[in-house]
C-alpha positions, 0 to 999 in steps of 0.5 A, spaced: 500 500 499 503 506 497 502 512 501 497 516 498 493 510 499 495 510 507 492 516 507 485 515 504 484 509 508 485 514 514 481 520 512 476 514 510 476 512 518 475 518 521 471 519 517 467 515 519 468 515 526 466 522 526 459 519 523 458 515 528 460 521 533 454 526 530 449 518 530 451 518 536 450 525 539 443 526 535 440 519 538 441 521 545 439 527 545 433 526 542 432 520 546 434 525 552 429 530 550 423 526 547 421 520 550 419 521 556 415 514 559 417 508 560 411 504 561 410 501 553 415 497 550 412 502 543 414 510 543 406 515 544 404 518 538 407 525 541 415 522 543 414 519 535 412 526 533 417 529 537 422 524 535 421 526 528 422 533 528 429 533 533 432 528 527 429 532 522 431 539 524 439 535 527 439 532 520 438 540 517 443 543 521 448 538 520 447 539 512 448 547 513 453 547 518 457 542 512 455 546 506 457 553 510 464 550 512 465 547 504 463 555 502 468 557 507 474 553 505 473 554 498 474 562 500 481 561 503 483 557 497 481 563 493 484 567 498 490 563 498 491 563 490 490 555 489 485 552 486 479 549 489 479 541 490 
């Protein structure tokens, strides 16, 4: 395996770890916010709706943050005179 292949594999591993961390944060946050009763095996309609809204907002926010991050990287590359990647 070449040095570049090893670097790509390391980046992929870090991206997977980051994705799992974000997923776990979302799951914990939304669970703690929305699940209020442990008397039934299933979620009640209020909990189910809350979870849908919470996950939707979290994913929308993560998408917006990712887009802003990409925009900032592009602007920094432009200012540095580097071609965009």
